[in-house]
N, C-alpha and C positions, 0 to 999 in steps of 0.2 A: 504494500500500500504506500501511496505517496502521502507524506505529511501534509496536512491542510495548511500549515504555515508556508510551505513552499508554493502551494497553489495560490494562496492569497497574496503572498509576496510577489509572485510572478505577474499576477493581474495588476497589482499596483505599479510594478516596474513597467509593464507595457503601457499603462495609462500615462505614466510619467514621461515615457519616451514620446508618446503622441503629443503631449503638452509641450515638450521640448522642441519637437519638430515645428509645431505651430508658432512657438516663440521665435524659433530660428527664421521662419518665413517672414514674420512680422518685423523682428528686430534687426536681422542681418541682411535679409533680401529686400527690405524696405516695402513690404506689402501691408501698409497700414490699412488698406481697404478690407483686409480680412478680419479686423477687429469690429465687432458688432456695434460698438458705441462710437465709432469714428464716422464723422459726417464730412464728406469732401467739400460741402458748401459752407462749412462753418468758418473757414479762413485759417484754420490751424495748419501749420506746416506739417506735411506728412512725414518728413524726416524726424521732427520732434516726437510725433506719435510713435513712429517706428522705434526710435531709440529708447524711449522711456516705457511705453506699454509693452514692447517686445522684450525688453530687458526684464521687466517684471514677470512676464509670462515665462521666460526662461528660468527665472528664480523659482517660480511655482513648479515647473516641471522637474527641476533638480531636487526640490523638497520631496516631491512625490516619489522620484526614483530612490532617493535616500531612505524614505520610509519603507519602500518595498524591499530594499536590501536589508534594512534593519528587522523587518518582520520575518523575512525568510531565515535570518540568522537567530534571532532571539525569541521569535514567536509574538503572538498578539498580546498587546497591552492596551487597555482602554485609554489610559492617560496619554499615550503616544498618539493614538488615533485622534483623540480630542484636541491635542496640541496641533496636529497636522490640519484638522478641519478649521480651527480658529485661524491659523496662519493663512490657509487658502482663502478664507472669507475676507480677511483683511487685505491680502494682496489682490484679490479680485476687485475689491472696492477701489484700491489704489490704481489699478490698471484702467478701470473705467474713468477715473478722474483724469488720468493722463490722456486717454483717448478723446476726451471732451475738451482738452486743451488747458487743464489746470496747470498753472505755472508758466504758460507759454507767453513770451514777450516777443513782439515783432522786431 
């Protein structure tokens, strides 16, 4: 039998890699239009959105990858999952702010 921690850790790892890929497309390839809260007509520079929202998305992906590896090695712990979810909620809010142009100066 396969240990359930390996299965769960693998699922978290795959999800984290998908988030990292989307963060790569937004942050490094400059595809700000992939972010759902970015409006091309808002006047915010797409390079600004790509840099900040994409970088935040990459951080989110790396957190999920790290959590997946940690769960595969040490097993499930509810406090670790809770910390991950709180961190993802905060970073999700931050990336939305950046996509809407928070902190942007022309």
